[in-house]
ZAPA-623788 format. One line per field, with one value per residue (C-alpha): residue number from 1; residue in three letters; x, y, z. Coordinates in pm, whole numbers, padded with zeros to 5 digits. Layout:
<rs>
num = NUM_...
residu = ALA_...
xx = X_...
yy = Y_...
zz = Z_...
</rs>
This chain:
<rs>
num = 1_2_3_4_5_6_7_8_9_10_11_12_13_14_15_16_17_18_19_20_21_22_23_24_25_26_27_28_29_30_31_32_33_34_35_36_37_38_39_40_41_42_43_44_45_46_47_48_49_50_51_52_53_54_55_56_57_58_59_60_61_62_63_64_65_66_67_68_69_70_71_72_73_74_75_76_77_78_79_80_81_82_83_84_85_86_87_88_89_90_91_92_93_94_95_96_97_98_99_100_101_102_103_104_105_106_107_108_109_110_111_112_113_114_115_116_117_118_119_120_121_122_123_124_125_126_127_128_129_130_131_132_133_134_135_136_137_138_139_140_141_142_143_144_145_146_147_148_149_150_151_152_153_154_155_156_157_158_159_160_161_162_163_164_165_166_167_168_169_170_171_172_173_174_175_176_177_178_179_180_181_182_183_184_185_186_187_188_189_190_191_192_193_194_195_196_197_198_199_200_201_202_203_204_205_206_207_208_209_210_211_212_213_214_215_216_217_218_219_220_221_222_223_224_225_226_227_228_229_230_231_232_233_234_235_236_237_238_239_240_241_242_243_244_245_246_247_248_249_250_251_252_253_254_255_256_257_258_259_260_261_262_263_264_265_266_267_268_269_270_271_272_273_274_275_276_277_278_279_280_281_282_283_284_285_286_287_288_289_290_291_292_293_294_295_296_297_298_299_300_301_302_303_304_305_306_307_308_309_310_311_312_313_314_315_316_317_318_319_320_321_322_323_324_325_326_327_328_329_330_331_332_333_334_335_336_337_338_339_340_341_342_343_344_345_346_347_348_349_350_351_352_353_354_355_356_357_358_359_360_361_362_363_364_365_366_367_368_369_370_371_372_373_374_375_376_377_378_379_380_381_382_383_384_385_386_387_388_389_390_391_392_393_394_395_396_397_398_399_400_401_402_403_404_405_406_407_408_409_410_411_412_413_414_415_416_417_418_419_420_421_422_423_424_425_426_427_428_429_430_431_432_433_434_435_436_437_438_439_440_441_442_443_444_445_446_447_448_449_450_451_452_453_454_455_456_457_458_459_460_461_462_463_464_465_466_467_468_469_470_471_472_473_474_475_476_477_478_479_480_481_482_483_484_485_486_487_488_489_490_491_492_493_494_495_496_497_498_499_500_501_502_503_504_505_506_507_508_509_510_511_512_513_514_515_516_517_518_519_520_521_522_523_524
residu = MET_SER_GLY_THR_GLU_LEU_GLN_LEU_ARG_HIS_ARG_ARG_VAL_GLY_ASN_ASP_GLY_LYS_VAL_GLU_LEU_ALA_VAL_TRP_GLN_GLY_ASP_GLU_ALA_LEU_THR_THR_ASP_ARG_PHE_CYS_LEU_THR_SER_SER_ARG_ALA_ARG_GLU_ALA_PHE_VAL_ASP_LYS_LEU_CYS_LYS_GLU_TYR_PRO_GLY_ILE_ASP_ARG_ALA_GLU_LEU_GLU_ALA_LYS_LEU_THR_ARG_LEU_ALA_ALA_ASP_LEU_ILE_ALA_THR_GLU_GLN_ALA_ASN_GLN_ARG_GLN_ALA_LEU_GLN_GLY_THR_ALA_LEU_ASP_ILE_ALA_PRO_PRO_GLU_PRO_TRP_PRO_GLN_PRO_VAL_ARG_LEU_ALA_ALA_VAL_LEU_SER_GLU_PHE_ALA_ASP_LEU_LEU_ARG_THR_HIS_VAL_VAL_MET_GLY_ILE_ASN_GLU_THR_VAL_VAL_CYS_ALA_LEU_TRP_THR_ALA_PHE_THR_HIS_ALA_VAL_ASP_SER_PHE_ASP_VAL_ALA_GLY_TYR_LEU_ILE_VAL_GLN_SER_ALA_VAL_LYS_ARG_CYS_GLY_LYS_THR_THR_LEU_SER_ARG_ILE_ILE_ALA_ALA_ALA_ALA_CYS_LYS_ALA_LEU_TYR_ALA_ALA_SER_VAL_ALA_PRO_ALA_ALA_LEU_PHE_ARG_THR_ILE_GLU_ALA_THR_LYS_PRO_THR_PHE_ILE_LEU_ASP_GLU_CYS_ASP_ALA_TYR_LEU_ALA_GLY_ASN_GLU_GLU_LEU_ARG_GLY_LEU_LEU_ASN_ALA_GLY_VAL_THR_HIS_ASP_GLU_ALA_HIS_VAL_VAL_ARG_CYS_VAL_GLY_ASP_GLY_HIS_GLU_PRO_ARG_LYS_PHE_SER_VAL_PHE_GLY_PRO_LYS_LEU_LEU_ALA_GLY_ILE_GLY_ARG_LEU_PRO_PRO_THR_VAL_GLU_ASP_ARG_ALA_PHE_ILE_VAL_ARG_LEU_GLN_ARG_ARG_ALA_LYS_ASP_GLU_HIS_ILE_LYS_ARG_LEU_THR_ARG_ALA_ALA_LEU_ALA_HIS_ALA_LYS_GLU_LEU_GLY_ARG_GLN_PHE_TYR_ARG_TRP_TYR_LEU_ASP_ASN_ARG_GLY_GLU_ILE_GLN_ALA_ASP_ALA_ASP_PRO_PRO_ILE_PRO_GLU_SER_LEU_ASN_ASP_ARG_GLN_GLY_ASP_VAL_TRP_ARG_PRO_LEU_LEU_VAL_LEU_ALA_ASP_ALA_ALA_GLY_GLY_PRO_TRP_PRO_GLU_LEU_ALA_ARG_ARG_ALA_ALA_VAL_ALA_LEU_SER_ALA_GLU_GLY_VAL_ASP_THR_ASP_GLU_LEU_PRO_ILE_ARG_PHE_LEU_ALA_ASP_ALA_ALA_ALA_ALA_LEU_GLN_GLY_TYR_ASP_GLU_ILE_SER_ALA_ALA_ASP_LEU_ALA_GLU_ARG_LEU_GLY_ALA_ASP_VAL_GLU_SER_PRO_TRP_ALA_THR_TYR_ALA_ARG_GLY_LYS_PRO_ILE_SER_PRO_GLU_GLN_VAL_GLY_ARG_LEU_LEU_GLY_ARG_PHE_GLY_ILE_LYS_PRO_THR_LYS_ARG_HIS_GLY_ARG_ARG_THR_TYR_GLU_VAL_GLY_GLU_ILE_ALA_ALA_ALA_CYS_GLU_ARG_TYR_CYS_PRO_LYS_THR_GLY_GLU_VAL_THR_ALA_PRO_THR_ALA_PRO_ASP_ASP_PRO_SER_PRO_ASN_ALA_ALA_MET_THR_TYR_GLU_GLY_ALA_VAL_GLY_ALA_VAL_GLY_GLY_SER_LYS_ALA_GLU_ALA_THR_ALA_PRO_HIS_LEU_SER_PRO_ASN_ALA_ALA_MET_SER_TYR_GLY_ASP_GLY_GLY_SER_ARG_GLY_SER_LYS_TRP_GLN_GLY_VAL_ARG_GLN_GLU_LYS_ARG_LEU_PHE_ASP_GLY_LEU_ASP_GLY_LEU_ALA_SER_ALA_MET_GLU_GLY_ALA_LYS
xx = -00564_-00231_-00072_-00099_00175_00080_00105_00152_00046_00108_00111_00259_00016_00264_00629_00653_00657_00276_00136_-00193_-00128_-00341_-00282_-00386_-00377_-00432_-00731_-00871_-00814_-00780_-00750_-00654_-00513_-00319_-00030_00336_00523_00863_00739_00806_00519_00275_00382_00341_-00007_-00103_00023_-00162_-00488_-00458_-00356_-00643_-00889_-00731_-00576_-00441_-00199_00171_00274_00649_00601_00391_00641_00933_00754_00661_01017_01161_00904_00985_01359_01295_01082_01352_01621_01407_01341_01712_01802_01547_01685_02042_01935_01765_02078_02320_02683_02843_02825_03151_03322_03593_03746_04094_04309_04333_04626_04939_04939_05286_05439_05659_05935_05837_06186_06184_05839_05933_06250_06073_05804_06068_06241_05909_05847_06182_06147_05854_05892_06184_06226_06499_06587_06411_06092_06093_06137_05844_05618_05701_05647_05327_05185_05260_05102_04769_04738_04821_04626_04384_04673_04753_04588_04752_04732_04951_04867_05099_05115_05256_05317_05515_05567_05419_05243_05408_05625_05489_05224_04951_05188_05304_04946_04836_05120_05047_04672_04737_04934_04745_04474_04115_04226_03963_04099_03909_03977_03736_03539_03271_03292_02977_03098_03434_03301_03014_03248_03502_03233_03092_03402_03717_03917_04258_04160_04378_04278_04438_04421_04337_04472_04165_03902_04073_04161_03892_03698_03716_03481_03687_04007_03857_03772_04127_04269_04061_04128_04471_04416_04171_03996_03939_03862_03484_03220_02860_02570_02192_02035_01689_01349_01394_01727_01905_02267_02509_02887_03089_03456_03702_04005_04218_04512_04481_04707_04671_04830_04834_05032_05166_05143_04848_04727_04986_04743_04712_05086_05160_04989_05159_05463_05547_05695_05798_05848_06045_06015_06245_06572_06712_06970_06717_06555_06231_05989_05634_05372_05200_04921_05186_05355_05020_04953_05295_05204_04880_05075_05300_04989_04872_05210_05188_04843_04965_05251_05011_04770_05059_05207_04925_04927_05282_05209_05128_04929_05120_05461_05731_06015_06319_06229_06485_06513_06488_06123_05865_05584_05335_05596_05697_05331_05275_05613_05570_05363_05608_05904_05729_05691_06049_06179_05962_06110_06465_06773_06852_06491_06512_06800_06648_06321_06486_06708_06397_06218_06495_06542_06172_06039_06325_06187_06264_06106_05763_05789_05424_05316_05411_05407_05666_05870_05845_05991_06279_06361_06328_06560_06818_06805_06852_07171_07396_07110_06947_06633_06475_06173_05901_05999_06364_06269_06025_06299_06544_06294_06167_06520_06545_06392_06375_06169_05790_05833_05950_05597_05396_05183_05003_05318_05498_05742_05601_05489_05575_05212_05216_05538_05371_05068_05280_05491_05176_05050_05334_05278_05568_05483_05691_05823_05891_06259_06436_06121_06063_05878_06109_06100_06338_06542_06573_06197_06194_06481_06306_05989_06189_06351_06011_05841_06137_06374_06711_06768_07142_07187_07040_07081_06900_07161_07235_07329_07651_07578_07254_07359_07047_06703_06686_07033_07017_06967_06893_06728_06830_07206_07460_07373_07069_06763_06453_06178_06026_06316_06585_06875_06887_07040_07401_07392_07512_07243_07335_07201_06983_07231_07512_07336_07084_07065_06747_06807_06441_06423_06143_05882_05813_05943_06294_06424_06761_06953_07177_07339_07631_07407_07216_07534_07690_07387_07399_07774_07709_07476_07735_07844_07486_07394_07710_07605_07269_07426_07469_07389_07064
yy = -11371_-11280_-11445_-11806_-11964_-12075_-12445_-12581_-12935_-13071_-13384_-13433_-13479_-13513_-13531_-13170_-12998_-12975_-13021_-12997_-12746_-12678_-12374_-12397_-12142_-12308_-12539_-12349_-12465_-12146_-12283_-12575_-12534_-12719_-12547_-12588_-12523_-12496_-12207_-11866_-11712_-11978_-11923_-11547_-11585_-11820_-11571_-11282_-11477_-11591_-11249_-11086_-11332_-11311_-10964_-11045_-11311_-11233_-11221_-11244_-11550_-11723_-11647_-11775_-12099_-12160_-12093_-12339_-12597_-12558_-12595_-12915_-13049_-12973_-13136_-13449_-13470_-13432_-13701_-13937_-13863_-13937_-14265_-14359_-14277_-14543_-14531_-14382_-14016_-13824_-13752_-13502_-13286_-13144_-13349_-13279_-13041_-13174_-13072_-12907_-12651_-12804_-12701_-12741_-12845_-13132_-13256_-13232_-13434_-13703_-13736_-13751_-14034_-14217_-14186_-14330_-14609_-14750_-14617_-14623_-14254_-13998_-13696_-13440_-13649_-13695_-13322_-13223_-13492_-13373_-13005_-13073_-13272_-12982_-12747_-12932_-12803_-12443_-12425_-12165_-11917_-11946_-11866_-12144_-12519_-12725_-13091_-13377_-13635_-13977_-14191_-14492_-14687_-15011_-15144_-15237_-14927_-14788_-14543_-14668_-14698_-14340_-14220_-14395_-14242_-13893_-13939_-14032_-13711_-13468_-13236_-13359_-13628_-13805_-14118_-14232_-14480_-14296_-13975_-13832_-13465_-13367_-13552_-13369_-13012_-13082_-13252_-12971_-12708_-12890_-13016_-12866_-13193_-13296_-13535_-13844_-13987_-14327_-14527_-14207_-14352_-14580_-14300_-13975_-14079_-13951_-13780_-13425_-13282_-13415_-13299_-12949_-12936_-13040_-12775_-12510_-12619_-12469_-12093_-11990_-11699_-11888_-12231_-12233_-12402_-12289_-12533_-12491_-12641_-12680_-12686_-12329_-12408_-12132_-12085_-12154_-12132_-12433_-12429_-12682_-12529_-12741_-12982_-13304_-13604_-13796_-14140_-14371_-14557_-14356_-13991_-13764_-13495_-13219_-12953_-13139_-13209_-12844_-12758_-13020_-13151_-13479_-13763_-14063_-14389_-14696_-15057_-15158_-15319_-15623_-15420_-15157_-15229_-15084_-15186_-15304_-15041_-15129_-14982_-14853_-14661_-14509_-14412_-14247_-14054_-13937_-13809_-13613_-13475_-13347_-13180_-13018_-12882_-12754_-12569_-12407_-12299_-12140_-11966_-11893_-11525_-11499_-11669_-11425_-11539_-11292_-11381_-11361_-11597_-11622_-11855_-12033_-11854_-12180_-12227_-12081_-11860_-12138_-12356_-12056_-12006_-12364_-12384_-12054_-12192_-12478_-12240_-12016_-12316_-12427_-12079_-12080_-12419_-12294_-12509_-12697_-12688_-12362_-12506_-12854_-12712_-12503_-12792_-13011_-12735_-12714_-13091_-13175_-12871_-12709_-12583_-12777_-12885_-13031_-13344_-13427_-13141_-13236_-12880_-12779_-13091_-13004_-12659_-12795_-13065_-12829_-12573_-12845_-12973_-12630_-12510_-12355_-12277_-11945_-12076_-12409_-12543_-12746_-13047_-13031_-12983_-13275_-13494_-13401_-13463_-13787_-13926_-13958_-14301_-14250_-13929_-13916_-13752_-14078_-14220_-13898_-13942_-14265_-14468_-14270_-13976_-13630_-13460_-13105_-13006_-13117_-12925_-12613_-12652_-12701_-12396_-12198_-12258_-12038_-11768_-11875_-11828_-11910_-11649_-11690_-11660_-11766_-11936_-12150_-12102_-12123_-12053_-11820_-12027_-11721_-11716_-12080_-12022_-11722_-11925_-12208_-11968_-11840_-12177_-12411_-12245_-12413_-12650_-12665_-12331_-12460_-12830_-13003_-13110_-13480_-13561_-13773_-13823_-14006_-14299_-14500_-14357_-14475_-14394_-14321_-13950_-13696_-13367_-13180_-13216_-13476_-13501_-13498_-13712_-13628_-13487_-13181_-13136_-13173_-12932_-12670_-12789_-12692_-12760_-12474_-12217_-11960_-11611_-11469_-11195_-11444_-11664_-11436_-11110_-10911_-10789_-10709_-10455_-10648_-10563_-10932_-11076_-11166_-11448_-11616_-11462_-11672_-12009_-11918_-11835_-12163_-12363_-12193_-12285_-12649_-12668_-12537_-12825_-13090_-13101_-13120_-13399_-13590_-13563_-13708_-14024_-14284_-14044_-14201
zz = 11391_11550_11852_11734_11517_11166_11087_10735_10651_10304_10094_09750_09464_09177_09073_08958_09295_09327_09676_09861_10133_10442_10662_11026_11306_11635_11597_11301_10942_10738_10386_10167_09817_09547_09371_09272_09593_09420_09202_09359_09161_09279_09642_09607_09462_09748_10007_09839_09837_10200_10335_10152_10305_10652_10694_11040_10913_10950_10584_10653_10873_10606_10327_10536_10617_10254_10139_10389_10297_09928_09997_10191_09908_09649_09864_09903_09527_09452_09703_09548_09202_09312_09460_09132_08923_08810_08913_09222_09317_09287_09619_09528_09797_09870_10109_10476_10522_10688_11057_11054_10818_10547_10307_09945_09838_10086_09978_09612_09675_09870_09604_09329_09511_09543_09170_09073_09324_09126_08770_08525_08437_08393_08604_08382_08364_08741_08798_08578_08735_09088_09007_08815_09107_09343_09088_09106_09463_09358_09033_09174_09187_08816_08484_08281_08349_08116_08082_08180_07898_07991_07687_07569_07250_07384_07692_08025_08049_08377_08257_08486_08781_08739_08695_09013_09220_09089_09140_09505_09564_09338_09464_09410_09168_08958_08794_08486_08209_07979_07971_07740_07632_07827_08138_08113_08119_08360_08608_08587_08635_08939_09121_08957_08985_08867_08586_08555_08214_08158_07833_07645_07320_07319_07314_07212_06855_06625_06904_06771_07031_07318_07155_07113_07481_07573_07339_07513_07873_07932_07968_08238_08067_07740_07889_07851_07641_07600_07614_07631_07946_08093_07938_07828_07654_07841_07727_08011_08036_08155_08251_08108_08284_08515_08540_08345_08310_07985_07970_07668_07406_07118_07032_07092_06846_06801_06921_07255_07291_07218_07548_07762_07941_07770_07968_07754_07940_07835_07938_08222_08116_08292_08486_08603_08936_09064_09338_09292_09373_09703_09913_10150_09866_09763_10125_10130_09814_09980_10278_10045_09875_10214_10259_09916_10010_10347_10181_09937_10210_10400_10097_09849_09940_09807_09471_09197_08891_08676_08817_08554_08643_08412_08125_07901_07569_07375_07477_07242_07370_07442_07609_07822_07922_08034_08213_08397_08690_08743_08736_08992_09223_09161_09249_09564_09665_09627_09664_09341_09215_09010_08805_08786_08657_08384_08284_08247_08054_07798_07774_07738_07554_07366_07040_06725_06401_06463_06252_06326_06106_05750_05615_05878_05802_05431_05486_05693_05437_05144_05301_05377_05019_04861_05022_04762_04518_04440_04269_04185_04003_04166_03956_04064_04430_04411_04265_04539_04820_04675_04645_05021_05077_05455_05431_05396_05052_04896_04931_04978_04662_04753_04767_04500_04538_04596_04272_04151_04196_04560_04614_04476_04701_05010_04933_04859_05211_05332_05073_04853_04484_04176_03937_03564_03469_03152_03029_03340_03668_03968_04339_04520_04761_04985_05035_05133_05375_05528_05581_05730_05976_06081_06126_06193_06445_06446_06731_06699_06873_07200_07265_07545_07797_07825_08176_08180_08546_08473_08249_08332_08384_08741_08861_09233_09302_09569_09481_09793_09763_09869_10237_10465_10501_10307_10521_10679_10922_10657_10659_10389_10065_10003_09626_09405_09330_09074_09128_08848_08775_08728_08475_08308_08124_08067_07713_07647_07931_08093_07831_07755_08077_08175_07952_07941_07657_07438_07458_07679_07977_07947_07901_08205_08412_08304_08360_08709_08769_08690_09051_09169_08931_09025_09387_09294_09156_09426_09710_09827
</rs>
């Protein structure tokens, strides 16, 4: 039987991979059988039967031919299924790298200028948008991917324009006006895109499953969901990790905002001038995206996922985690970007009282109302809080002032219990103050800098210093760049990472930027 190549001839007899297969050797038909060609067990049984009947058959040759034939059959079935599906198949791929090496600082500056040419936004907001866009190309080198939230109070404030520019420059961007929870995790698992989710206020409100996926999608090791798939309901793990831009009107759930960089846009005033977004501008953004990608390919070996850049002390732990990748990139860019990034971090994320969480707001208001007291009853505290007509406590009880019982329940959430003294049950003011200090860090100690050099959101600016054209051949920036030892102290000995200690160091850094920011104004 040897010496003549085997020939396989088949025809499909069903939609489940079953075929009628004929095996020929030369002019001789050896056998004809029907079985499921895509089943490895069925193929093995067919080979055993044929080799037993014809011992001279090359078993390895027959197995190889059956395997290739099964692969071709599966590919054909999948192609037919795709053609029968509604919609358009996703075509998500990284951009073509820029042909020449680039400097990250120059690309960041050019992209920042492009943003402020078409969107009314301040310096800090521009800085975080530029760094986040660069981060989408480098996300594989990091374990945390903070979201970029673009929001405004009303429509026509530039959210969609900003989203379109970032989508053009981001890596593997997928722009969508809506997404279902299953589509989110299956798309991320399959293509690992940068999701640009516009109009999210229309479909995120009340969608607890989608909100839960967004809450889980920031930290790489924990960003997974488990779903049962296939006829056998096999449990499979799907990733939800990756950069996401969420744009919409109004605030998002606090648990989502807590994991994000928040950019709030305002409607353009009459004296603020921007240009209409054109195809040429989007093409420019795509070119800058190619340059971001080229820089990452050239430098990814030097980016460490566990890098520990100096982080402003005023940021809480989660804010420090989401800002860390952007600060790593800012430090790698050099020039003014390390200081610009930390200035933006403090201005946009400096820790304060979270007024969206009423229990936290309650603690802050209660502590403020009790200064000078040692103890107070629930009734007296309710009266004091309800007297402030501008606070939520004036109408907390269905339009009426907060009641003593509600005060007691809110304090009880923080483990604060009343004690009986002089025939009345009162609360220790010191306990309330201690809880307030734990949950409501004071914001007065570290104030986000207000840039006197940026009176209008779109004041002309240059991120590379006062001179030089933006581009790959641009001269190195001459803007002041403080050394870490001059502006920072490592009081924790490095056990938790080097953080900026105290207000004086931060203030000194921001004072040092005054000259830089002044150079930005009118220097374009």
